[in-house]
N, C-alpha and C positions, 0 to 999 in steps of 0.2 A: 504494500500500500504506500501511497504518497506520504512522505515525511512531513511533519509540521514545519512551517516556515518561520524563522526568526530573523528579523531585519536589524542590521547594525549600522550605526553611524559613529565615526570617530569624532574627536574633539578638536580637530583643526578648524580654525576660523579665518575669515578674511574681512576686509572692510565692508563687503557686501553680503556677508553671511555669518551671523553670530550664532552662539549655541542655541538660543531660543528658536531662531529660524531653522536650524538644523533639526531640532527636536520636532518642530511642526512638520517639516518635510518627511522626516522618518515616520511619524504617525500616519500621515496621508499615504505614503508609499506602502506601509504595512496594512492599510485597509480600514483605519478607524472610521472613515466616511461611509463604510458599508453598514454600520450599525443603524438601527431604526431610531435615530436621535430626536426627531421632531417631536416637540412637546413632552419629552420624556424627563422624568426625574432621574438625573444621572449622578450617582454617588462616585466621587473621586476619593478612593481610599488611600490615605497617605499617613505617614507617621510624622507627627508634629515635633518630635524630639523632646527628650527630657531636658529642662533648662540646665545649662552647663555643658551639654553635649552639642558639638558644632559640626557633626558629620552628616546630619540629616539633609534631605533634598532642599535646595533653596526654594523659598516661596515664589521666586520669579518663574520657575518652571510650572508650578501649580497655576499661576495666573495665566500663563500662555495656554495651558491645557484648558482652563475654564473658558477663556475667550474663544478658543477653537471650537469647543463643544457648543458654546452659545451661538457661534456663527452657523453651526449646522442644525440649529433649532432646539437644542437641549436646554434643560433647566439644571445646570450643574451645581453641586455643593461639595465642599470638602468635608471629610468626616473621618472619625476614628472612634474607638470604644475605650472606656476607662480601663485602668490597669488593676490587676489583682493585688499587687504589692502596694504598700504605702509609699507614696511619693507625691510628686506634684501633678500627677495625671490620674489620680484614683477617684476623683469626682468631677462632675462637669464644670463646676465653678473654677476650681484650680486648673483643670485641664484647659479650659478656654483661655485663662490667664497665661498659662504656659505657652499655648499656641501663639498668642499675641506677642509675648516676649520674643518668640523665635521668628516673628515676622508674618504669621498667618492670621490675617484679619480680613474682613470683607473688602477693605480698600485695597490692600496690597495683593490679595489673592483673587480679586475681581469676582468673588462669589461668596455666598454665605458659608459659615463654618458651623457645623452641627456635631455634637457629641451623640453618637448613634444609640447608646444604651442608657441615656437619660442622666438624671442628676447623680444618682448613687450606683449606677451600673445595673439597675434592676429592671430596666425597660428592654425587654427582649421578646423575640418570637421563637418558638421551637419549630424547626424545620425538619419534618420526618424524612429520613433518607434510608432507614433500616441499615445503618452502618454497623460494621463488625465491632467497633469500639464505642461509637457514639450514635445511638439510634436516632436521636432527635436533637441535633446541635442547637444551642441557645445563641441566636444571632441578634445583634443590636437592631432595634426596631426600625430605625431610619434606614439602615442598610437593607433589612428584610423587605421594607416597603418600596425601596428604589426600583425603578424599571430597568436600569442598566448599571453595570458595575465597571468602573475603570480603576485599575490599581496602578499607583505610581510607587515604585519600589526602590529603596536604597539597598543595593546588594553589598553585604558585609558579613562578617563572621557572627556566630551566635553560640553562646556558651552551652546551650542545651540542644538546639536543633542542628548545629554544625554551621549552617549559614542562614541568613535571613534574606529571602527573595520574595517572589510573587506569592508562593503558597503560604509562607509564614505571614506575610502582610494580610492575606485574605483569611486564612484559617484561624490564626491566633488573633490577628488585629481586629477582626470583625466579631469575635466572640464577646459576649457580655461578661461581666465579672464572674458570674456563676459558670459561664461557659469556659472561661479561662481556668477556673478551678477544675472542671472536668478534664481539660487538656493536661494540666500539670500534675494533678494528684492521682496517685494510685489507690487512695482510700478517702474516706470522708473527712471533713474538717474536724479540727479539735479546738478546745478552748485553752488558751494560755492564761490560767487563772490569775497569775501575778499582774496581768494587764487589765483584767476585767474590773470595771467600776460599778457594775450592777445597774447600768442605765436602763435595761429592759427593752432596748430597741430591737434586739434580735428576737426576743420572745414575742413581741407584738407583731413582727412581720414574718415569722416562720409560718409558711402556708401548711405545714404538715404537723404542727404542734409538737415539734421534736426538741424544743429548747425550753428550759425552765430555770428559774433562779433557785439555788439551794438555800439552806438556812443561813449561810454566810453571804448571801446575796451575790453569789458567783454563778455565772451561766453554766449549765450542764446540758449535754446533748444526749438524747435518748436515741441510740443508734438503731433501735428496732423500728423507729419512725423516720429517721433521717434518710433522705434520698440523694444527698450530695449535690443539691442545686447551687450551693455557694451563696445564697442570699445573705446568710449571716456574715460571711467574709466580706461581702460587698458593703453591707451596712455598718459594720463595726468601724468606728473612727479611732479606736484605741489599740489596734493590733492584738485584740484578745481572741477573736475568731480567726484562725489561721489555717493555712494548708498543712495537712498532716505529712504524708510521705510523698516525695516527688517521684514522678514516673521516670522510666528509662528514656533515653534519647530515641531509641527505635520506636517505642510505643507512642511517645510524644509526636513524632513525625507521622505515624499512622493516623493519629487523631487529628493533627493539623490538616492532613490530606482530606479526611472525611468532613471536617468543618469547612474546608474550601469547597467541597462538593455542595454542601448546604448553601453556602453564600451564593454560588453561581447557579443553583438549581433553577431551571426554566428562565434564566435571564441572559440576554446578550451581554457580552463582556469583552474587555480589551485590556492589554497590560503593557507597561513600559518599565524597564529597569535601568538604573544608573550605576555603572561600575566606576564610582568615584569615591574618594576618601574611604577606601576599603579598610575599615577599622576591624580589629580582631573580635570585637564583641558588639552587642546590640545597642541601638540608639536609645534604648530604655534606661541605660546608665546615665548618671549625671556628669559623665566625662566621656571622651573618646580618645583611646590610645592612638599612637601614630599609625598611619596607613602602612599596610604590608606590601602592596604592589603599586605600580604607577596607575594613574587614572587611565582607563581603557576606552570608555565610550558609553553610548546609549543603545539599548536593544529593545525592540518592540515586537509583539506577537499577539495573535488571538488565542494562543495556547500557552497557559501559564506553566505547564509541565516542561514543555520544550524550551520555554524562556529560561527557567531556572537551570536546566541542564546546559544550555548554551552559555549562560553566565558562568556557571561552575567550570566548564571546560576552558573558557577564556582565562579565568583566574588561575587555573591549574597550569596552563601553558605559559602564563606571564612570568617574567623574572621578578624575584623579590627585590624590593627597594633596599639598597645597601645604605640605610640610614639607621637611626636608633629606634628600631622596632623589635617586637618580640621574636620574629623569625631571624632577622639579620644578625642579632646578637649571638644566636646559637649556630648560625651558618654563615660565617664571615666570608668564606671563599667559595660559596656555592650560589648559583642563580636560582636553583630550585624549579627550573622550567620542567614541567611534566609531573611535579609533585602536588599532592592534595594538601594544600596549605591549611585548609580549614581543619582537616583531621590532624595535622601536625600540631596545631594550636590547641585543639580540643579533642584529644585522642579517644574520649569516651562517647563521642557523638557519631551518628550514622545518618548523614543527610540523604544518602541514596535510597534509604528505606522509604522515606516519604514520597520520593518521585515514583518509585515502583508501585507503592500503594495507590497513589493518585492515578497512575495509568490503569491499574487493576480496576479502579472505580470509574474508568472511562472519563476522567477529567481532562486528559490530554487527547491529542489527535488519535483517531482510530489507527491502529497499527504502529504507533510510535513505540520504538524500542528504547527503553531507558537502561543503558549500560555504558560502560566506560569507553566503548569504541564508537559510539554513535557520533555522527557528524551532522547535526541537525541545524546548523547555522546557515542562513542565506545572508551573507554579508552584503552591505551596500558597497559593492566593489568599485574600484577605480575603473573608469571606462577605458577602452583601448585607445580612444582618441587622446585622453589625458596622459596616458603612459607614453604613447608614441611622440607626443609633443615634447615630453621631457627627454626622450631619446634624441629628438631632432635638435634640441637647443643646448644640450650639455656640451661643454667645451673640454676637449682633451688637450692637455698641455704637454703631454709626453708623446714621443715617437715610438711606436711599437713594431716589433718584428713579427709577432704572432698574437693571436687570441687563444687563451686556454679556457675552455668551458668546464666547470665542475658539473658532471652529469649525475642526475638528469636535469636538475633545476636550472643550470646555467645555459642549457642548449638554446632555448628560445631567445633570451637576451643576447647571447653571443651571436646568433644569426642576424639579429636586428643591427647590432653594432657593426657587424661585418659589411652591411650595406653602406655604412659611412666610411669605415676605415679601409676596407678592401684588403684585409690581411687574412692569411690562412688561419683556419680554426682547427684546434685539436681538442680532444676530450680527455679529461682526467676523471676516471670513474671512482668517486668517493661517496660514501653514503653513511648517514648517522640515523636518520629518522624515517618512520614509516609514513604511509599515506595520510595519517591523521596528525602528523607532526609530533608524535610521541617518540622519545628516544628508542631506537631499535637495537642499538649496541651500546656498550659501556663507553666507547670512544669511537670517533669516525674510523671507517675501514676503507682501505684501498681494495676495490673489487676486481681490478684488472691491471696488468703491468703497464707502466708508462711506455708507450710505443712510438714516441716522436722525439726528435732531437731538439732539446731546449737549451743546451749548454752554450753559454755566452750570448744568449738572446735576451731581448727586452720583451717582457710578457705583460699583457693585460689579462689578469686572472678574473674570470666572470662567474658569478653565482646569482641566483634569483634573490636569496635572502641570506644576509649575514647576521646571525642572531647572537650566538655566544662567541663566535670566532674560532671554535674548535676545528671546524672543517678547513678553514683558511689556514690555520696554523699547520695542519698536516700537509696541505697543498704546498705551502712555502717550504716546508722541510723536504718534500719530495723534489721540488724544483730549485733547490738551493744553489745549484751550479749555474743558474741563469744569471745574466749580467744585471738585470733589474726586474723587479716584480711590482706592479701596481694592481690594486684590487678595484673591482666594479661590483655593485649590488643594485638590483632594482629597489630593494627595501632593506635598510639597515645602515651600518656604519662601515664606510669604505673610503678609499682615496677618491673614487667617483661613485656617488650614490644618487639615485633619482628621488627616493623618498626615505624617510626615517620615521616610521609610524609603528606604534605598538600592535595595532590590528590592521591587517592589510590583506586583500584578496587580489591575486593576479588575474587579469581579465582573460588570459588564455587557459586558465584552469577551470574546467566545467564542474 
């Protein structure tokens, strides 16, 4: 079956095209205009960020999204649900204040801001899905009542889920406070008696008559009646009603997938993720640790499962930032390309479990295979015209006797260069990576003997991509008896390079 499509835009700009413009073009290219937006209440699910955390998506992007949706006939609003833990987003009053501090208000965001599960997190709808772990997820009412769901996701690490992307933003982010308890807890809530002041609010609002005050005016839970709805946790303002035992990462991701199914049930939906400020932990913290990789770009899709997998693949293949961050300090001399950075940071997490469960529940595209070898990204590639223009205009300041192409990637660019330089082309068969750009060998390998005379010659050494420099290093060693060697790359760092971008798709690769 046809694979899901995920569209990518890099972060390069020009005087005529800023990042907001690129985001809008990306959304249109990916098909957001195909949604039935006219006169629809359209929920833009976003994380407003805990005050003190600065890694969240800028409100400028939310405003452009709102304006785009409005131009297509929608009635957009920004939304999120209250948190289970005590913080500055555990009730709607503090939540809205926090959102405004971080730049999300009706003026800056160009639309209304609504806390979906009400004042204390108790305003929700149960959406029956007959899930294996969550039969009827508790979804914030404003989201449950929306006609269309748009998720805007900051892609980053997460201490329990592995990473936070579209599924986490939907499944955990759209859950009411009681729903978040169901997601996180493997058992019913408990009472921390040292914090209980006997205010009686949990008793008054327990729909199942499961809580009473004892003789010491401390709340007690009758577990024969408690259904684990989380109402008491949501209402308690003194951290007395709390989560009991936290669930495993695997089960948490299963539950997140099922909650995502409930959020999107019978609703048109669309998703965009930002691989920027990739912090090791969630935006729910009141701080954000240093980013672990360079900013990569924006990705959009109608399929949240494929979107999360595509983002994860890009982060896995990206080099670690060699700055003061949690990965670089432990791996000073490694780029970690091809390594699962989220699992390295949080080894007890299993993010892939959630994607598999989401696919099992038909949340992703029919026939989508979720495994480590999938190549589900449709990048917004450079056009052939763009690349050929760079070939035509690049200036070669050296005089070369021959062109040596590192096969197979260097064959096409060497052929194009030959049209200009009119020099003989030879092949150097070196390989490191497979068709998915994953390392195939521990180090680059020479696959065939060098069968041309290069001694005393001036060489232009050509490859399509120079990423770590390992292949070029081996090539230089093999050709060390040449008079001089200059390097050429279509993308990367070289003596002559057409582009140097983190994410790049060659127009001649199908």
